A tleap script that builds the chain and sets N, CA, C and O, in Angstrom:
source leaprc.protein.ff14SB
mol = sequence {
  NMET GLY ASP PHE ASN ALA LYS ILE GLY THR
  GLU LYS VAL ASP ASP ILE VAL GLY LYS HIE
  GLY LEU GLY ILE ARG ASN GLU ARG GLY GLU
  LYS LEU ILE GLU TRP CYS GLN THR ASN ASN
  THR ILE VAL GLY ASN THR TRP PHE GLN GLN
  PRO PRO ARG ARG LYS TRP THR TRP LYS SER
  THR GLY ASP GLU THR ARG ASN GLN ILE ASP
  TYR MET MET ILE CSER
}
set mol.1.N position { 7.577 57.268 38.779 }
set mol.1.CA position { 7.553 57.710 40.353 }
set mol.1.C position { 7.235 59.055 40.525 }
set mol.1.O position { 6.465 59.328 41.447 }
set mol.2.N position { 7.749 60.112 39.698 }
set mol.2.CA position { 6.920 61.176 39.645 }
set mol.2.C position { 8.140 62.532 40.079 }
set mol.2.O position { 9.333 62.239 40.013 }
set mol.3.N position { 7.872 63.481 40.361 }
set mol.3.CA position { 8.393 64.310 40.546 }
set mol.3.C position { 8.159 65.082 42.005 }
set mol.3.O position { 7.301 65.936 42.226 }
set mol.4.N position { 9.226 64.516 43.021 }
set mol.4.CA position { 8.403 65.611 44.265 }
set mol.4.C position { 9.111 66.721 44.695 }
set mol.4.O position { 8.759 67.403 45.658 }
set mol.5.N position { 9.954 66.900 44.116 }
set mol.5.CA position { 10.727 68.194 44.539 }
set mol.5.C position { 10.748 68.377 45.823 }
set mol.5.O position { 10.512 69.455 46.368 }
set mol.6.N position { 11.101 67.077 46.529 }
set mol.6.CA position { 11.656 66.754 47.892 }
set mol.6.C position { 12.854 67.312 48.173 }
set mol.6.O position { 13.829 67.198 47.430 }
set mol.7.N position { 12.851 68.136 49.584 }
set mol.7.CA position { 14.166 68.311 49.964 }
set mol.7.C position { 14.293 67.501 51.426 }
set mol.7.O position { 13.541 67.703 52.379 }
set mol.8.N position { 15.365 66.575 51.405 }
set mol.8.CA position { 15.479 65.637 52.170 }
set mol.8.C position { 16.160 66.302 53.448 }
set mol.8.O position { 15.835 65.876 54.557 }
set mol.9.N position { 16.966 67.191 53.352 }
set mol.9.CA position { 18.064 67.736 54.266 }
set mol.9.C position { 19.042 66.948 54.906 }
set mol.9.O position { 19.412 65.913 54.352 }
set mol.10.N position { 19.438 67.233 55.816 }
set mol.10.CA position { 21.008 66.433 56.521 }
set mol.10.C position { 20.754 65.435 57.861 }
set mol.10.O position { 21.526 64.648 58.409 }
set mol.11.N position { 19.178 65.837 58.200 }
set mol.11.CA position { 18.686 64.755 59.661 }
set mol.11.C position { 18.849 63.464 59.003 }
set mol.11.O position { 18.583 63.231 57.824 }
set mol.12.N position { 19.405 62.476 60.043 }
set mol.12.CA position { 19.391 61.121 59.442 }
set mol.12.C position { 17.905 60.443 60.133 }
set mol.12.O position { 17.567 60.658 61.297 }
set mol.13.N position { 17.212 59.692 59.273 }
set mol.13.CA position { 16.322 58.930 59.733 }
set mol.13.C position { 16.188 57.399 59.877 }
set mol.13.O position { 15.664 56.877 58.892 }
set mol.14.N position { 16.466 56.729 60.668 }
set mol.14.CA position { 16.614 55.199 60.929 }
set mol.14.C position { 17.674 54.485 59.980 }
set mol.14.O position { 18.900 54.591 60.034 }
set mol.15.N position { 17.042 53.866 59.255 }
set mol.15.CA position { 18.128 53.604 58.099 }
set mol.15.C position { 17.649 53.593 56.758 }
set mol.15.O position { 17.841 52.748 55.884 }
set mol.16.N position { 16.859 54.877 56.712 }
set mol.16.CA position { 16.041 55.119 55.148 }
set mol.16.C position { 17.096 56.432 54.583 }
set mol.16.O position { 17.356 56.487 53.381 }
set mol.17.N position { 17.567 57.287 55.381 }
set mol.17.CA position { 17.832 58.884 55.321 }
set mol.17.C position { 19.553 58.673 55.988 }
set mol.17.O position { 19.556 58.057 57.053 }
set mol.18.N position { 20.595 58.999 55.607 }
set mol.18.CA position { 21.957 59.170 55.799 }
set mol.18.C position { 22.024 60.670 56.438 }
set mol.18.O position { 21.081 61.462 56.457 }
set mol.19.N position { 23.203 60.874 56.907 }
set mol.19.CA position { 22.986 62.232 57.237 }
set mol.19.C position { 23.997 63.207 56.521 }
set mol.19.O position { 24.610 64.185 56.946 }
set mol.20.N position { 23.953 62.558 55.204 }
set mol.20.CA position { 24.989 63.694 54.054 }
set mol.20.C position { 23.853 64.066 52.940 }
set mol.20.O position { 23.960 63.816 51.739 }
set mol.21.N position { 22.884 64.628 53.489 }
set mol.21.CA position { 21.981 65.045 52.412 }
set mol.21.C position { 22.270 66.864 52.370 }
set mol.21.O position { 23.334 67.210 52.885 }
set mol.22.N position { 21.576 67.736 51.918 }
set mol.22.CA position { 22.009 68.894 51.976 }
set mol.22.C position { 20.515 69.788 52.272 }
set mol.22.O position { 19.461 69.152 52.258 }
set mol.23.N position { 20.501 70.990 52.486 }
set mol.23.CA position { 19.816 72.132 53.032 }
set mol.23.C position { 18.694 71.435 54.115 }
set mol.23.O position { 19.068 70.522 54.852 }
set mol.24.N position { 17.550 71.843 54.145 }
set mol.24.CA position { 16.630 71.938 55.487 }
set mol.24.C position { 15.429 70.849 54.657 }
set mol.24.O position { 15.162 71.012 53.466 }
set mol.25.N position { 14.900 69.941 55.357 }
set mol.25.CA position { 13.623 69.332 54.746 }
set mol.25.C position { 12.650 69.715 54.691 }
set mol.25.O position { 12.497 70.454 55.663 }
set mol.26.N position { 11.526 69.671 53.924 }
set mol.26.CA position { 10.559 70.183 53.387 }
set mol.26.C position { 9.382 69.480 53.808 }
set mol.26.O position { 9.527 68.819 54.836 }
set mol.27.N position { 8.349 69.461 53.311 }
set mol.27.CA position { 6.658 68.782 53.740 }
set mol.27.C position { 7.323 67.653 52.636 }
set mol.27.O position { 7.706 66.622 53.190 }
set mol.28.N position { 7.499 67.698 51.264 }
set mol.28.CA position { 7.730 67.067 50.241 }
set mol.28.C position { 8.537 66.052 50.567 }
set mol.28.O position { 8.185 64.913 50.259 }
set mol.29.N position { 9.572 66.234 51.141 }
set mol.29.CA position { 10.780 65.487 51.790 }
set mol.29.C position { 10.299 64.706 52.815 }
set mol.29.O position { 10.723 63.552 52.869 }
set mol.30.N position { 9.340 65.159 53.817 }
set mol.30.CA position { 8.714 63.916 54.538 }
set mol.30.C position { 7.754 63.354 53.922 }
set mol.30.O position { 7.372 62.385 54.579 }
set mol.31.N position { 7.158 63.493 52.951 }
set mol.31.CA position { 6.240 62.275 52.257 }
set mol.31.C position { 6.970 61.399 51.538 }
set mol.31.O position { 6.643 60.219 51.412 }
set mol.32.N position { 8.300 62.063 50.870 }
set mol.32.CA position { 9.038 60.757 50.191 }
set mol.32.C position { 9.819 60.051 51.039 }
set mol.32.O position { 10.311 59.030 50.558 }
set mol.33.N position { 10.203 60.435 52.745 }
set mol.33.CA position { 10.482 59.194 53.492 }
set mol.33.C position { 9.470 58.684 54.001 }
set mol.33.O position { 9.712 57.619 54.569 }
set mol.34.N position { 8.296 59.054 54.033 }
set mol.34.CA position { 7.183 57.967 54.344 }
set mol.34.C position { 7.200 57.162 53.109 }
set mol.34.O position { 7.161 55.956 53.354 }
set mol.35.N position { 7.236 57.396 52.127 }
set mol.35.CA position { 7.078 56.801 50.521 }
set mol.35.C position { 8.206 55.482 51.046 }
set mol.35.O position { 7.829 54.316 51.163 }
set mol.36.N position { 9.451 55.892 51.286 }
set mol.36.CA position { 10.393 55.317 51.567 }
set mol.36.C position { 10.076 54.017 52.645 }
set mol.36.O position { 10.235 52.829 52.363 }
set mol.37.N position { 9.654 54.481 53.768 }
set mol.37.CA position { 9.335 53.367 54.790 }
set mol.37.C position { 8.299 52.571 54.601 }
set mol.37.O position { 8.291 51.503 55.213 }
set mol.38.N position { 7.392 52.846 53.875 }
set mol.38.CA position { 6.098 51.911 52.971 }
set mol.38.C position { 6.838 50.898 52.007 }
set mol.38.O position { 6.613 49.689 51.965 }
set mol.39.N position { 7.622 51.485 51.354 }
set mol.39.CA position { 8.348 50.469 50.301 }
set mol.39.C position { 9.524 50.171 50.860 }
set mol.39.O position { 10.226 49.830 49.908 }
set mol.40.N position { 10.227 50.090 51.950 }
set mol.40.CA position { 11.503 49.356 52.184 }
set mol.40.C position { 12.420 49.902 51.473 }
set mol.40.O position { 13.095 49.110 50.816 }
set mol.41.N position { 12.736 51.280 51.363 }
set mol.41.CA position { 13.562 51.847 50.290 }
set mol.41.C position { 14.066 52.654 51.195 }
set mol.41.O position { 13.553 53.163 52.192 }
set mol.42.N position { 15.492 52.745 50.593 }
set mol.42.CA position { 16.502 53.752 51.269 }
set mol.42.C position { 16.721 55.112 50.176 }
set mol.42.O position { 16.142 55.104 49.089 }
set mol.43.N position { 17.494 56.111 50.534 }
set mol.43.CA position { 17.573 57.432 49.942 }
set mol.43.C position { 19.073 57.240 49.736 }
set mol.43.O position { 19.918 57.840 50.401 }
set mol.44.N position { 19.326 56.430 48.843 }
set mol.44.CA position { 21.142 56.091 48.515 }
set mol.44.C position { 21.849 57.266 48.590 }
set mol.44.O position { 22.812 57.088 49.336 }
set mol.45.N position { 21.806 58.611 48.070 }
set mol.45.CA position { 23.035 59.238 47.876 }
set mol.45.C position { 23.082 60.100 49.109 }
set mol.45.O position { 23.831 61.075 49.043 }
set mol.46.N position { 22.349 59.887 50.321 }
set mol.46.CA position { 22.431 60.781 51.439 }
set mol.46.C position { 23.496 59.981 52.512 }
set mol.46.O position { 23.807 60.461 53.602 }
set mol.47.N position { 23.940 58.815 52.053 }
set mol.47.CA position { 24.758 57.692 53.155 }
set mol.47.C position { 26.347 58.252 52.605 }
set mol.47.O position { 27.275 58.123 53.404 }
set mol.48.N position { 26.566 58.733 51.537 }
set mol.48.CA position { 27.978 58.912 51.333 }
set mol.48.C position { 28.403 60.332 51.428 }
set mol.48.O position { 27.595 61.120 50.937 }
set mol.49.N position { 29.528 60.873 51.966 }
set mol.49.CA position { 30.165 62.383 52.427 }
set mol.49.C position { 30.557 62.903 50.512 }
set mol.49.O position { 31.249 62.340 49.665 }
set mol.50.N position { 30.067 63.671 50.481 }
set mol.50.CA position { 30.479 64.666 49.305 }
set mol.50.C position { 30.528 65.763 49.627 }
set mol.50.O position { 30.037 66.190 50.672 }
set mol.51.N position { 31.343 66.666 48.498 }
set mol.51.CA position { 31.700 68.044 48.728 }
set mol.51.C position { 30.450 68.696 48.441 }
set mol.51.O position { 29.889 68.472 47.368 }
set mol.52.N position { 29.978 69.444 49.254 }
set mol.52.CA position { 28.454 70.261 49.009 }
set mol.52.C position { 28.467 70.529 47.535 }
set mol.52.O position { 27.471 70.152 46.918 }
set mol.53.N position { 29.490 71.157 46.824 }
set mol.53.CA position { 29.046 71.220 45.209 }
set mol.53.C position { 29.007 70.025 44.577 }
set mol.53.O position { 28.953 69.950 43.349 }
set mol.54.N position { 29.029 68.986 45.363 }
set mol.54.CA position { 28.719 67.602 44.260 }
set mol.54.C position { 27.657 67.169 44.873 }
set mol.54.O position { 27.503 65.975 44.617 }
set mol.55.N position { 26.492 67.764 45.869 }
set mol.55.CA position { 25.352 67.618 46.106 }
set mol.55.C position { 24.086 68.162 45.750 }
set mol.55.O position { 22.994 67.657 46.010 }
set mol.56.N position { 24.323 69.335 45.074 }
set mol.56.CA position { 23.028 70.300 44.464 }
set mol.56.C position { 22.987 69.981 43.277 }
set mol.56.O position { 23.913 69.869 42.474 }
set mol.57.N position { 21.542 69.779 43.107 }
set mol.57.CA position { 21.134 69.455 41.502 }
set mol.57.C position { 19.980 70.572 40.980 }
set mol.57.O position { 19.370 70.331 39.938 }
set mol.58.N position { 19.772 71.502 41.556 }
set mol.58.CA position { 19.152 72.331 41.093 }
set mol.58.C position { 19.663 73.958 41.939 }
set mol.58.O position { 19.986 74.176 43.107 }
set mol.59.N position { 19.554 74.797 40.842 }
set mol.59.CA position { 19.839 76.392 41.518 }
set mol.59.C position { 19.246 77.430 40.935 }
set mol.59.O position { 18.883 77.276 39.769 }
set mol.60.N position { 19.061 78.441 41.457 }
set mol.60.CA position { 17.940 79.589 41.182 }
set mol.60.C position { 18.979 80.556 40.438 }
set mol.60.O position { 20.189 80.705 40.613 }
set mol.61.N position { 18.148 81.117 39.610 }
set mol.61.CA position { 18.662 82.337 38.729 }
set mol.61.C position { 19.495 83.574 39.695 }
set mol.61.O position { 19.014 84.382 40.490 }
set mol.62.N position { 20.740 83.383 39.326 }
set mol.62.CA position { 21.563 84.344 40.164 }
set mol.62.C position { 22.422 83.835 40.888 }
set mol.62.O position { 23.305 84.493 41.440 }
set mol.63.N position { 22.240 82.217 41.016 }
set mol.63.CA position { 23.209 81.325 41.956 }
set mol.63.C position { 22.511 81.631 43.088 }
set mol.63.O position { 23.378 80.971 43.660 }
set mol.64.N position { 21.690 82.036 44.095 }
set mol.64.CA position { 21.653 82.489 44.938 }
set mol.64.C position { 21.223 81.405 46.279 }
set mol.64.O position { 21.512 81.470 47.474 }
set mol.65.N position { 20.224 80.180 45.319 }
set mol.65.CA position { 19.725 79.006 46.617 }
set mol.65.C position { 20.532 77.929 45.284 }
set mol.65.O position { 20.912 78.076 44.122 }
set mol.66.N position { 20.486 76.893 46.259 }
set mol.66.CA position { 20.894 75.496 45.611 }
set mol.66.C position { 20.214 74.538 46.780 }
set mol.66.O position { 20.014 74.606 47.993 }
set mol.67.N position { 20.001 73.690 45.798 }
set mol.67.CA position { 18.989 72.391 46.137 }
set mol.67.C position { 19.353 71.128 45.765 }
set mol.67.O position { 19.588 70.845 44.590 }
set mol.68.N position { 19.436 70.144 46.891 }
set mol.68.CA position { 19.353 68.996 46.231 }
set mol.68.C position { 18.223 68.510 46.039 }
set mol.68.O position { 17.488 68.456 47.025 }
set mol.69.N position { 17.792 68.086 44.948 }
set mol.69.CA position { 16.281 67.737 44.801 }
set mol.69.C position { 16.238 66.291 43.837 }
set mol.69.O position { 15.120 66.160 43.340 }
set mol.70.N position { 17.060 65.337 43.513 }
set mol.70.CA position { 17.368 64.095 42.808 }
set mol.70.C position { 18.068 63.184 43.765 }
set mol.70.O position { 19.121 63.445 44.347 }
set mol.71.N position { 17.306 61.990 43.872 }
set mol.71.CA position { 17.848 61.232 44.748 }
set mol.71.C position { 17.732 59.769 44.187 }
set mol.71.O position { 16.808 59.443 43.442 }
set mol.72.N position { 18.894 58.756 44.658 }
set mol.72.CA position { 18.614 57.569 44.291 }
set mol.72.C position { 17.869 56.730 45.230 }
set mol.72.O position { 18.177 56.732 46.422 }
set mol.73.N position { 16.884 55.993 44.765 }
set mol.73.CA position { 15.929 55.360 45.983 }
set mol.73.C position { 16.319 53.829 45.617 }
set mol.73.O position { 16.005 53.298 44.552 }
set mol.74.N position { 17.056 53.192 46.669 }
set mol.74.CA position { 17.456 51.470 46.544 }
set mol.74.C position { 16.716 50.953 47.451 }
set mol.74.O position { 16.654 51.459 48.572 }
set mol.75.N position { 15.976 49.766 47.083 }
set mol.75.CA position { 15.490 48.963 47.629 }
set mol.75.C position { 16.187 47.535 48.141 }
set mol.75.O position { 15.516 46.706 48.754 }
savepdb mol mol.pdb
quit
C-alpha cells in the first residue's frame, strides 16, 4: 500500500474514521480517507480510546513533536 505519512487527526468521518486519533489531519490524511471511502475500508485504530502515549508512532528529535502515522486499515 505504501507510506502515506498521513495524519488522520481527531475529527470523525462517517463510519470510516473514529474520534480517537491524534493531532490535526493533514493533506495526506485527507487522501488516505478518500482511499478508504473508495475501497470500503475503515481506519481501525481511531475507534478505540487509548491514552495519548499509546497513540503516537513517531516522535521528533528532542521529543518536541509526536504524531500518529501508522494505521490499521480494516475492510
